[in-house]
All heavy atoms as an XYZ file, in Angstrom:
780
protein
N      -6.390    -67.311     37.383
C      -5.626    -66.253     36.795
C      -6.531    -65.550     35.746
O      -7.269    -66.185     35.062
C      -4.389    -66.750     36.140
C      -3.470    -67.509     37.077
S      -2.916    -66.562     38.471
C      -1.437    -65.871     37.900
N      -6.311    -64.286     35.652
C      -7.048    -63.405     34.669
C      -6.038    -62.757     33.767
O      -5.103    -62.156     34.231
C      -7.836    -62.413     35.436
C      -8.648    -61.470     34.633
C      -9.448    -60.475     35.485
O      -8.856    -59.439     35.776
O     -10.604    -60.812     35.859
N      -6.238    -62.910     32.484
C      -5.357    -62.328     31.484
C      -6.014    -61.120     30.838
O      -7.095    -61.260     30.296
C      -4.961    -63.357     30.398
C      -4.249    -64.573     31.062
C      -4.030    -62.736     29.343
C      -3.969    -65.703     30.156
N      -5.372    -59.999     30.986
C      -5.959    -58.704     30.466
C      -5.080    -58.205     29.372
O      -3.874    -58.176     29.494
C      -6.070    -57.670     31.518
C      -6.986    -57.995     32.649
C      -7.074    -56.881     33.639
N      -8.010    -57.181     34.688
C      -8.227    -56.359     35.705
N      -7.624    -55.239     35.813
N      -9.151    -56.716     36.591
N      -5.687    -57.748     28.274
C      -4.978    -57.193     27.146
C      -4.576    -55.754     27.495
O      -5.407    -54.985     27.880
C      -5.809    -57.245     25.909
O      -5.109    -56.655     24.839
N      -3.327    -55.412     27.309
C      -2.801    -54.057     27.609
C      -2.694    -53.313     26.244
O      -3.041    -52.158     26.185
C      -1.452    -54.155     28.327
C      -0.857    -52.785     28.493
C      -1.585    -54.892     29.621
N      -2.148    -53.970     25.284
C      -2.112    -53.423     23.901
C      -2.008    -54.645     22.957
O      -2.104    -55.786     23.443
C      -0.876    -52.499     23.766
O       0.335    -53.191     23.948
N      -1.796    -54.422     21.694
C      -1.745    -55.534     20.741
C      -0.636    -56.494     21.037
O       0.529    -56.075     21.061
C      -1.637    -54.971     19.330
C      -1.570    -56.129     18.286
C      -2.784    -54.041     18.961
N      -0.973    -57.718     21.383
C       0.013    -58.711     21.662
C       0.657    -58.638     23.056
O       1.520    -59.428     23.383
N       0.200    -57.687     23.856
C       0.777    -57.527     25.206
C      -0.311    -57.715     26.226
O      -1.419    -57.165     26.131
C       1.419    -56.114     25.362
C       1.981    -55.940     26.779
C       2.514    -55.922     24.326
N      -0.042    -58.482     27.291
C      -0.992    -58.804     28.301
C      -0.437    -58.602     29.735
O       0.782    -58.546     29.881
C      -1.520    -60.252     28.188
C      -2.213    -60.498     26.911
C      -0.382    -61.241     28.438
N      -1.345    -58.445     30.688
C      -1.018    -58.455     32.085
C      -1.743    -59.621     32.692
O      -2.933    -59.895     32.349
C      -1.457    -57.194     32.716
N      -1.128    -60.353     33.613
C      -1.702    -61.520     34.184
C      -1.923    -61.261     35.674
O      -0.969    -60.886     36.376
C      -0.795    -62.733     34.004
C      -0.526    -63.006     32.540
C      -1.380    -63.991     34.682
C       0.553    -64.017     32.250
N      -3.190    -61.364     36.120
C      -3.530    -61.041     37.472
C      -4.216    -62.218     38.162
O      -5.014    -62.900     37.574
C      -4.488    -59.808     37.514
C      -4.818    -59.298     38.863
C      -5.703    -58.036     38.722
C      -5.990    -57.520     40.132
N      -6.882    -56.317     40.031
N      -3.882    -62.437     39.436
C      -4.492    -63.466     40.259
C      -5.854    -62.949     40.742
O      -5.931    -61.857     41.348
C      -3.662    -63.832     41.463
O      -4.376    -64.689     42.327
N      -6.932    -63.679     40.498
C      -8.258    -63.277     40.960
C      -8.340    -63.361     42.468
O      -8.944    -62.498     43.060
C      -9.359    -64.156     40.268
C     -10.713    -63.812     40.773
C      -9.287    -64.025     38.727
N      -7.773    -64.356     43.044
C      -7.868    -64.605     44.506
C      -7.049    -63.631     45.304
O      -7.531    -63.174     46.362
C      -7.510    -66.027     44.819
O      -6.185    -66.291     44.476
N      -5.843    -63.316     44.903
C      -4.991    -62.400     45.724
C      -4.949    -60.961     45.189
O      -4.591    -60.057     45.952
C      -3.504    -62.913     45.706
O      -2.999    -62.865     44.397
C      -3.492    -64.381     46.300
N      -5.269    -60.737     43.943
C      -5.235    -59.416     43.340
C      -3.805    -58.969     42.954
O      -3.609    -57.838     42.581
N      -2.843    -59.909     42.966
C      -1.467    -59.578     42.633
C      -1.260    -59.774     41.112
O      -1.823    -60.693     40.528
C      -0.519    -60.437     43.388
C      -0.467    -60.289     44.890
C       0.509    -61.320     45.528
C      -0.048    -58.885     45.280
N      -0.399    -58.902     40.536
C      -0.033    -59.052     39.117
C       1.198    -59.916     39.032
O       2.133    -59.818     39.866
C       0.252    -57.695     38.511
C      -0.951    -56.809     38.274
C      -1.365    -55.893     39.284
C      -1.689    -56.962     37.128
C      -2.480    -55.141     39.062
C      -2.830    -56.167     36.907
C      -3.210    -55.287     37.892
O      -4.302    -54.480     37.689
N       1.261    -60.792     38.005
C       2.445    -61.535     37.732
C       3.474    -60.619     37.175
O       3.193    -59.852     36.224
C       2.123    -62.713     36.779
C       3.308    -63.642     36.463
C       3.711    -64.384     37.722
C       2.925    -64.571     35.356
N       4.702    -60.649     37.688
C       5.756    -59.777     37.200
C       7.079    -60.598     37.113
O       7.188    -61.660     37.739
C       5.975    -58.625     38.141
N       8.020    -60.117     36.315
C       9.327    -60.747     36.196
C      10.406    -59.762     36.492
O      10.394    -58.605     36.034
C       9.505    -61.345     34.809
C      10.772    -62.160     34.614
S      10.962    -62.905     33.005
C       9.761    -64.188     33.054
N      11.399    -60.224     37.316
C      12.485    -59.320     37.687
C      13.560    -59.377     36.602
O      13.494    -60.171     35.632
C      13.120    -59.783     38.969
O      13.832    -60.981     38.803
N      14.539    -58.505     36.720
C      15.640    -58.406     35.763
C      16.407    -59.742     35.638
O      16.920    -60.125     34.651
C      16.574    -57.298     36.151
C      17.694    -57.004     35.207
C      18.502    -55.828     35.671
C      19.537    -55.475     34.645
N      20.344    -54.286     35.007
N      16.383    -60.540     36.779
C      17.106    -61.816     36.803
C      16.219    -62.924     36.291
O      16.668    -64.108     36.280
C      17.556    -62.132     38.203
C      18.630    -61.158     38.711
C      19.114    -61.535     40.038
C      20.239    -60.590     40.500
N      20.747    -61.006     41.815
N      14.999    -62.650     35.885
C      14.105    -63.673     35.345
C      13.232    -64.400     36.379
O      12.608    -65.391     36.110
N      13.231    -63.891     37.623
C      12.439    -64.475     38.691
C      10.994    -63.960     38.602
O      10.767    -62.753     38.534
C      13.070    -64.163     40.078
O      14.431    -64.566     40.058
C      12.369    -64.889     41.188
N      10.066    -64.904     38.768
C       8.637    -64.476     38.765
C       8.240    -64.082     40.176
O       8.696    -64.740     41.139
C       7.756    -65.635     38.292
C       7.891    -66.004     36.821
C       7.018    -67.237     36.495
C       7.464    -64.859     35.903
N       7.431    -63.042     40.316
C       6.913    -62.659     41.636
C       5.594    -61.963     41.473
O       5.175    -61.602     40.375
C       7.960    -61.743     42.308
C       8.179    -60.404     41.693
C       7.461    -59.274     42.083
C       9.104    -60.275     40.629
C       7.674    -58.052     41.480
C       9.295    -59.062     40.000
C       8.586    -57.929     40.431
N       4.910    -61.764     42.595
C       3.614    -61.089     42.527
C       3.790    -59.610     42.904
O       4.432    -59.316     43.954
N       3.223    -58.761     42.131
C       3.336    -57.287     42.341
C       1.940    -56.707     42.755
O       0.967    -56.998     42.106
C       3.861    -56.619     41.103
O       3.878    -55.237     41.269
N       1.936    -55.911     43.778
C       0.657    -55.314     44.235
C       0.191    -54.273     43.194
O      -0.963    -54.188     42.919
C       0.887    -54.628     45.587
C      -0.391    -53.899     46.026
C       1.274    -55.630     46.588
N       1.137    -53.535     42.631
C       0.815    -52.539     41.603
C       1.236    -52.964     40.241
O       2.234    -53.610     40.031
C       1.517    -51.213     41.953
C       0.963    -50.598     43.208
C       1.431    -49.116     43.322
N       0.859    -48.508     44.440
C       1.450    -48.434     45.667
N       2.670    -48.933     45.786
N       0.866    -47.839     46.678
N       0.420    -52.570     39.269
C       0.762    -52.794     37.893
C       1.918    -51.909     37.488
O       1.940    -50.709     37.715
C      -0.448    -52.577     36.975
C      -0.182    -52.683     35.523
C      -0.021    -53.941     34.937
C      -0.019    -51.583     34.738
C       0.234    -54.091     33.605
C       0.243    -51.711     33.393
C       0.396    -52.938     32.808
O       0.652    -53.053     31.493
N       2.985    -52.469     36.859
C       4.102    -51.665     36.435
C       4.688    -52.302     35.169
O       4.229    -53.359     34.748
C       5.180    -51.594     37.549
C       5.692    -52.944     38.011
O       6.234    -53.688     37.216
N       5.470    -53.314     39.273
N       5.749    -51.743     34.559
C       6.298    -52.265     33.335
C       6.810    -53.693     33.402
O       6.821    -54.453     32.419
C       7.401    -51.311     32.966
C       7.037    -49.999     33.583
C       6.331    -50.415     34.870
N       7.151    -54.146     34.629
C       7.639    -55.544     34.786
C       6.463    -56.550     34.671
O       6.709    -57.710     34.640
C       8.330    -55.706     36.125
O       9.575    -54.964     36.139
N       5.241    -56.050     34.678
C       4.054    -56.911     34.624
C       3.570    -57.145     33.220
O       2.567    -57.826     32.984
C       2.956    -56.295     35.452
S       3.340    -56.089     37.161
N       4.260    -56.569     32.216
C       3.818    -56.734     30.818
C       4.478    -57.893     30.197
O       5.752    -58.072     30.292
C       4.199    -55.447     30.054
C       3.374    -54.254     30.445
C       3.818    -53.042     29.545
C       3.062    -51.827     29.947
N       3.472    -50.662     29.137
N       3.694    -58.742     29.503
C       4.192    -59.925     28.819
C       3.723    -59.974     27.376
O       2.547    -59.651     27.121
C       3.740    -61.224     29.553
C       4.341    -61.326     30.959
C       3.672    -60.891     32.004
C       5.599    -61.894     31.122
C       4.160    -60.968     33.277
C       6.128    -62.015     32.356
C       5.424    -61.552     33.481
N       4.618    -60.442     26.517
C       4.188    -60.620     25.170
C       3.559    -61.987     25.019
O       4.101    -62.954     25.390
C       5.373    -60.575     24.178
C       5.936    -59.182     23.837
C       6.880    -59.194     22.679
C       8.267    -59.582     23.217
N       9.276    -59.468     22.150
N       2.299    -62.027     24.498
C       1.579    -63.261     24.346
C       1.718    -63.685     22.899
O       1.480    -62.942     21.971
C       0.109    -63.076     24.697
C      -0.753    -64.293     24.559
C      -2.185    -64.064     24.887
O      -2.745    -63.065     24.462
O      -2.744    -64.900     25.611
N       2.115    -64.998     22.767
C       2.186    -65.548     21.383
C       1.453    -66.848     21.373
O       1.625    -67.705     22.231
C       3.665    -65.799     21.070
C       3.836    -66.347     19.708
C       5.287    -66.511     19.340
N       5.332    -67.201     18.100
C       6.385    -67.219     17.283
N       7.473    -66.582     17.597
N       6.371    -67.893     16.161
N       0.628    -66.992     20.341
C      -0.122    -68.267     20.164
C       0.749    -69.113     19.282
O       1.047    -68.783     18.129
C      -1.496    -68.019     19.516
C      -2.333    -67.108     20.440
C      -2.225    -69.326     19.276
C      -3.605    -66.604     19.772
N       1.168    -70.293     19.783
C       2.053    -71.211     19.089
C       1.286    -72.024     18.083
O       0.087    -72.087     18.116
C       2.822    -72.083     20.092
C       3.669    -71.291     21.065
C       4.817    -70.527     20.415
O       5.302    -70.947     19.354
O       5.192    -69.477     21.014
N       2.032    -72.738     17.243
C       1.409    -73.597     16.204
C       0.611    -74.744     16.805
O      -0.378    -75.195     16.198
C       2.512    -74.198     15.330
C       3.354    -73.167     14.565
C       4.544    -72.677     15.404
O       4.958    -73.360     16.347
O       4.974    -71.550     15.131
N       0.914    -75.151     18.008
C       0.223    -76.308     18.619
C      -1.025    -75.815     19.445
O      -1.655    -76.643     20.084
C       1.201    -77.076     19.520
C       1.775    -76.231     20.631
O       1.436    -75.059     20.813
N       2.666    -76.781     21.439
N      -1.349    -74.527     19.380
C      -2.552    -74.046     20.064
C      -2.274    -73.530     21.445
O      -3.209    -72.942     22.084
N      -1.085    -73.695     21.991
C      -0.740    -73.227     23.305
C      -0.238    -71.790     23.237
O       0.162    -71.332     22.166
C       0.289    -74.118     23.936
C      -0.222    -75.480     24.388
C      -0.243    -76.526     23.532
C      -0.702    -75.650     25.711
C      -0.772    -77.770     23.944
C      -1.169    -76.902     26.121
C      -1.199    -77.903     25.226
O      -1.704    -79.152     25.622
N      -0.232    -71.093     24.364
C       0.255    -69.727     24.434
C       1.606    -69.706     25.210
O       1.759    -70.461     26.136
C      -0.742    -68.807     25.096
C      -1.964    -68.590     24.294
O      -2.150    -69.203     23.285
N      -2.829    -67.705     24.773
N       2.452    -68.784     24.774
C       3.692    -68.509     25.530
C       3.665    -67.065     25.952
O       3.063    -66.213     25.265
C       4.953    -68.853     24.740
O       4.936    -68.076     23.517
C       5.101    -70.303     24.398
N       4.327    -66.756     27.071
C       4.365    -65.401     27.626
C       5.843    -65.044     27.895
O       6.526    -65.704     28.716
C       3.525    -65.306     28.887
C       2.099    -65.645     28.660
C       1.642    -66.929     28.860
C       1.200    -64.740     28.131
C       0.308    -67.316     28.589
C      -0.127    -65.077     27.838
C      -0.556    -66.367     28.106
O      -1.823    -66.691     27.845
N       6.295    -64.025     27.248
C       7.690    -63.558     27.427
C       7.695    -62.116     27.991
O       6.836    -61.280     27.631
C       8.428    -63.506     26.052
N       8.611    -61.848     28.845
C       8.702    -60.510     29.482
C       8.894    -59.484     28.351
O       9.790    -59.596     27.509
C       9.849    -60.475     30.474
O      10.006    -59.186     30.975
N       8.132    -58.443     28.439
C       8.285    -57.322     27.432
C       9.435    -56.428     27.796
O      10.125    -55.906     26.941
C       7.002    -56.513     27.394
C       6.874    -55.480     26.331
C       6.891    -56.121     24.926
C       5.656    -54.615     26.504
N       9.720    -56.342     29.137
C      10.762    -55.398     29.595
C      12.132    -56.019     29.626
O      13.136    -55.333     29.287
C      10.345    -54.941     30.986
C      11.263    -53.893     31.584
C      10.796    -53.373     32.837
N      11.596    -52.216     33.266
C      11.487    -51.617     34.423
N      10.625    -52.059     35.348
N      12.262    -50.628     34.728
N      12.275    -57.227     29.995
C      13.594    -57.802     30.348
C      13.997    -58.872     29.306
O      13.205    -59.620     28.826
C      13.594    -58.454     31.705
C      13.246    -57.521     32.797
C      12.141    -57.646     33.581
C      13.952    -56.378     33.281
N      12.066    -56.575     34.492
C      13.192    -55.838     34.331
C      15.077    -55.717     32.847
C      13.552    -54.639     34.992
C      15.484    -54.580     33.529
C      14.738    -54.027     34.526
N      15.317    -58.924     29.040
C      15.916    -59.901     28.195
C      17.216    -60.387     28.838
O      17.794    -59.677     29.682
C      16.208    -59.359     26.818
C      14.988    -59.064     25.960
C      15.320    -58.794     24.532
C      13.986    -58.535     23.845
N      14.138    -58.623     22.419
N      17.599    -61.608     28.497
C      18.880    -62.141     29.046
C      19.802    -62.416     27.881
O      19.517    -63.301     27.093
C      18.595    -63.418     29.823
C      19.817    -64.002     30.460
N      20.468    -65.086     29.921
C      20.512    -63.663     31.591
C      21.522    -65.364     30.650
N      21.544    -64.527     31.720
N      20.881    -61.648     27.788
C      21.835    -61.749     26.710
C      21.146    -61.704     25.353
O      21.452    -62.492     24.446
C      22.658    -63.058     26.810
C      23.487    -63.056     28.059
C      24.317    -64.306     28.141
N      25.066    -64.333     29.376
C      25.739    -65.364     29.797
N      25.692    -66.510     29.111
N      26.369    -65.312     30.945
N      20.188    -60.786     25.206
C      19.497    -60.580     23.958
C      18.368    -61.579     23.695
O      17.694    -61.469     22.661
N      18.188    -62.572     24.500
C      17.107    -63.569     24.359
C      15.958    -63.281     25.307
O      16.134    -62.841     26.447
C      17.642    -64.945     24.668
C      18.731    -65.373     23.701
C      19.129    -66.773     23.998
N      18.124    -67.655     23.442
C      18.406    -68.762     22.808
N      19.653    -69.145     22.623
N      17.449    -69.527     22.343
N      14.739    -63.576     24.805
C      13.538    -63.367     25.602
C      13.537    -64.276     26.826
O      14.046    -65.388     26.771
C      12.304    -63.630     24.770
C      12.091    -62.609     23.670
C      10.865    -62.925     22.878
O      10.492    -64.082     22.625
N      10.140    -61.911     22.495
N      12.905    -63.834     27.911
C      12.714    -64.632     29.121
C      11.255    -64.948     29.225
O      10.385    -64.087     29.195
C      13.196    -63.861     30.346
C      14.742    -63.651     30.308
S      15.392    -63.226     31.908
C      14.761    -61.620     32.178
N      10.995    -66.223     29.362
C       9.599    -66.739     29.332
C       9.093    -67.145     30.683
O       9.841    -67.555     31.564
C       9.513    -67.998     28.413
C       9.652    -67.665     26.965
C      10.907    -67.648     26.378
C       8.562    -67.356     26.198
C      11.075    -67.368     25.044
C       8.713    -67.046     24.862
C       9.973    -66.999     24.283
N       7.760    -67.029     30.869
C       7.121    -67.549     32.044
C       7.127    -69.046     31.873
O       6.791    -69.553     30.793
C       5.629    -67.072     32.107
C       4.873    -67.764     33.236
C       5.587    -65.565     32.285
N       7.608    -69.769     32.925
C       7.800    -71.191     32.763
C       7.570    -71.869     34.139
O       7.936    -71.254     35.197
C       9.211    -71.475     32.281
O       9.501    -72.826     32.220
N       7.007    -73.060     34.122
C       6.779    -73.885     35.348
C       7.533    -75.194     35.200
O       7.481    -75.780     34.153
C       5.290    -74.107     35.608
C       4.418    -72.861     35.788
C       2.976    -73.294     35.872
C       4.893    -72.048     36.982
N       8.106    -75.683     36.307
C       8.704    -76.997     36.288
C       7.685    -78.083     36.434
O       6.471    -77.792     36.565
C       9.834    -77.080     37.307
C       9.365    -77.106     38.740
O       8.191    -77.297     38.996
N      10.288    -76.926     39.664
N       8.046    -79.320     36.521
C       7.143    -80.461     36.615
C       6.279    -80.443     37.895
O       5.221    -81.030     37.905
N       6.711    -79.761     38.908
C       5.997    -79.680     40.192
C       5.167    -78.381     40.312
O       4.572    -78.144     41.346
C       6.935    -79.777     41.357
C       7.632    -81.103     41.432
C       8.516    -81.224     42.608
N       9.145    -82.500     42.675
C       9.971    -82.909     43.566
N      10.295    -82.080     44.557
N      10.475    -84.103     43.579
N       5.128    -77.588     39.245
C       4.346    -76.398     39.215
C       5.028    -75.177     39.811
O       4.403    -74.138     39.998
N       6.322    -75.266     40.140
C       7.064    -74.169     40.672
C       7.631    -73.318     39.520
O       8.039    -73.855     38.473
C       8.222    -74.670     41.522
C       7.809    -75.576     42.657
C       7.873    -74.902     43.936
C       7.493    -75.890     45.031
N       7.442    -75.335     46.298
N       7.716    -72.006     39.686
C       8.247    -71.129     38.597
C       9.754    -71.398     38.342
O      10.478    -71.621     39.304
C       7.996    -69.735     39.114
C       7.649    -69.838     40.499
C       7.284    -71.254     40.861
N      10.057    -71.405     37.070
C      11.483    -71.471     36.676
C      11.977    -70.079     36.300
O      11.212    -69.210     35.972
C      11.623    -72.344     35.449
C      11.235    -73.788     35.738
C      11.322    -74.633     34.481
N      12.700    -74.779     34.057
C      13.081    -75.256     32.867
N      12.143    -75.566     32.003
N      14.347    -75.304     32.558
N      13.282    -69.901     36.366
C      13.818    -68.576     36.047
C      13.635    -68.388     34.524
O      13.758    -69.341     33.750
C      15.335    -68.517     36.350
C      15.621    -68.721     37.820
C      15.978    -67.436     38.582
N      17.012    -66.628     38.012
C      18.282    -66.644     38.395
N      18.665    -67.484     39.347
N      19.112    -65.804     37.819
N      13.355    -67.175     34.100
C      13.007    -66.866     32.747
C      14.034    -67.214     31.717
O      13.709    -67.614     30.595
N      15.329    -67.076     32.069
C      16.368    -67.333     31.073
C      16.643    -68.842     30.924
O      17.403    -69.279     30.052
C      17.640    -66.615     31.377
C      18.243    -66.937     32.749
N      18.994    -68.067     32.946
C      18.210    -66.346     33.916
C      19.396    -68.146     34.136
N      18.926    -67.119     34.831
N      16.044    -69.653     31.793
C      16.299    -71.097     31.729
C      15.456    -71.842     30.661
O      15.661    -72.997     30.352
C      16.039    -71.748     33.097
C      16.967    -71.313     34.173
C      18.271    -72.070     34.063
C      19.205    -71.753     35.245
N      20.456    -72.380     35.083
N      14.370    -71.134     30.218
C      13.413    -71.788     29.323
C      13.409    -71.111     27.929
O      13.766    -69.983     27.798
C      11.998    -71.697     29.920
N      13.116    -71.948     26.967
C      13.006    -71.453     25.583
C      11.569    -71.557     25.145
O      10.780    -72.297     25.682
C      13.909    -72.292     24.660
C      15.378    -72.250     25.117
C      15.994    -70.908     24.807
N      17.401    -70.834     25.241
C      17.880    -70.100     26.226
N      17.001    -69.395     26.943
N      19.121    -70.091     26.499
N      11.277    -70.850     24.044
C       9.909    -70.787     23.492
C       9.335    -72.121     23.179
O       8.179    -72.415     23.417
C       9.897    -69.885     22.313
C       8.506    -69.651     21.758
C       8.514    -68.579     20.656
N       9.241    -68.945     19.539
C       8.750    -69.543     18.446
N       7.475    -69.800     18.383
N       9.520    -69.835     17.436
N      10.103    -73.009     22.632
C       9.613    -74.320     22.164
C       9.525    -75.352     23.300
O       8.948    -76.400     23.140
C      10.542    -74.845     21.089
C      10.563    -73.991     19.872
C       9.985    -74.664     18.736
N      10.109    -73.823     17.523
C       9.055    -73.399     16.839
N       7.859    -73.734     17.219
N       9.231    -72.655     15.763
N      10.069    -75.100     24.484
C      10.082    -76.045     25.583
C       8.615    -76.133     26.176
O       7.968    -75.137     26.387
C      11.043    -75.619     26.653
C      11.337    -76.722     27.608
N      10.581    -76.997     28.700
C      12.345    -77.634     27.580
C      11.096    -78.015     29.330
N      12.191    -78.406     28.674
N       8.142    -77.377     26.414
C       6.805    -77.572     26.906
C       6.534    -76.860     28.251
O       5.349    -76.562     28.519
C       6.686    -79.070     27.091
C       7.697    -79.637     26.181
C       8.810    -78.663     26.087
N       7.522    -76.588     29.043
C       7.283    -75.880     30.302
C       6.834    -74.459     30.160
O       6.335    -73.830     31.086
C       8.547    -75.925     31.169
O       9.604    -75.147     30.577
N       6.973    -73.885     28.973
C       6.560    -72.539     28.679
C       5.154    -72.490     28.072
O       4.645    -71.340     27.821
C       7.508    -71.757     27.800
O       7.580    -72.439     26.541
C       8.963    -71.744     28.426
N       4.550    -73.590     27.737
C       3.308    -73.642     27.006
C       2.122    -73.668     27.999
O       2.056    -74.529     28.859
C       3.235    -74.860     26.078
C       4.240    -74.792     24.955
N       4.300    -75.735     23.968
C       5.172    -73.861     24.673
C       5.273    -75.354     23.136
N       5.827    -74.291     23.574
N       1.168    -72.742     27.760
C       0.015    -72.647     28.599
C      -1.257    -72.674     27.733
O      -1.218    -72.205     26.657
C       0.051    -71.360     29.430
C       1.199    -71.300     30.394
C       2.421    -70.707     29.993
C       1.078    -71.822     31.642
C       3.474    -70.698     30.846
C       2.133    -71.810     32.562
C       3.357    -71.237     32.132
N      -2.272    -73.273     28.307
C      -3.567    -73.369     27.543
C      -4.632    -72.524     28.256
O      -5.087    -72.883     29.330
C      -4.038    -74.839     27.502
C      -5.193    -75.138     26.628
C      -4.904    -74.758     25.171
C      -5.528    -76.651     26.724
N      -4.933    -71.333     27.756
C      -5.912    -70.471     28.407
C      -7.289    -71.139     28.346
O      -7.656    -71.761     27.300
C      -5.910    -69.190     27.584
C      -4.804    -69.317     26.623
C      -4.347    -70.745     26.550
N      -8.047    -71.010     29.420
C      -9.427    -71.541     29.507
C     -10.393    -70.413     29.795
O     -10.085    -69.521     30.556
C      -9.461    -72.570     30.581
C      -8.546    -73.769     30.314
S      -8.537    -74.928     31.706
C     -10.179    -75.419     31.766
N     -11.534    -70.490     29.181
C     -12.569    -69.505     29.401
C     -13.211    -69.748     30.806
O     -13.372    -70.915     31.195
C     -13.630    -69.587     28.320
C     -13.161    -69.210     26.934
C     -14.273    -69.472     25.923
C     -12.713    -67.774     26.851
N     -13.568    -68.709     31.546
C     -14.178    -68.910     32.858
C     -15.576    -69.569     32.633
O     -16.293    -69.264     31.690
C     -14.259    -67.510     33.438
C     -14.062    -66.586     32.300
C     -13.360    -67.310     31.237
N     -15.948    -70.355     33.617
C     -17.222    -71.056     33.508
C     -18.190    -70.440     34.554
O     -17.877    -69.844     35.475
C     -17.111    -72.558     33.820
O     -16.439    -72.730     35.097
C     -16.317    -73.189     32.695
């Protein structure tokens, strides 16, 4: 995955192998988008523990942010099911080698 800065604190996440952008629907479902659009923008926050969280810039659920989250098997979770402090939302960016 490649993380590109769009503006201050806002990123776009793109798959290097497929060329698809990570996007979130209004219902909080993650999907791959061929074209970059407003659903592909995520707020990046560096947490106190050194991990990063990514919340949809465009969509909210009942006033709460929806986060990119993976379950224990690596499958995406719906955005409104996860909270910022939950470990399933924490990601550790790595520099390419």
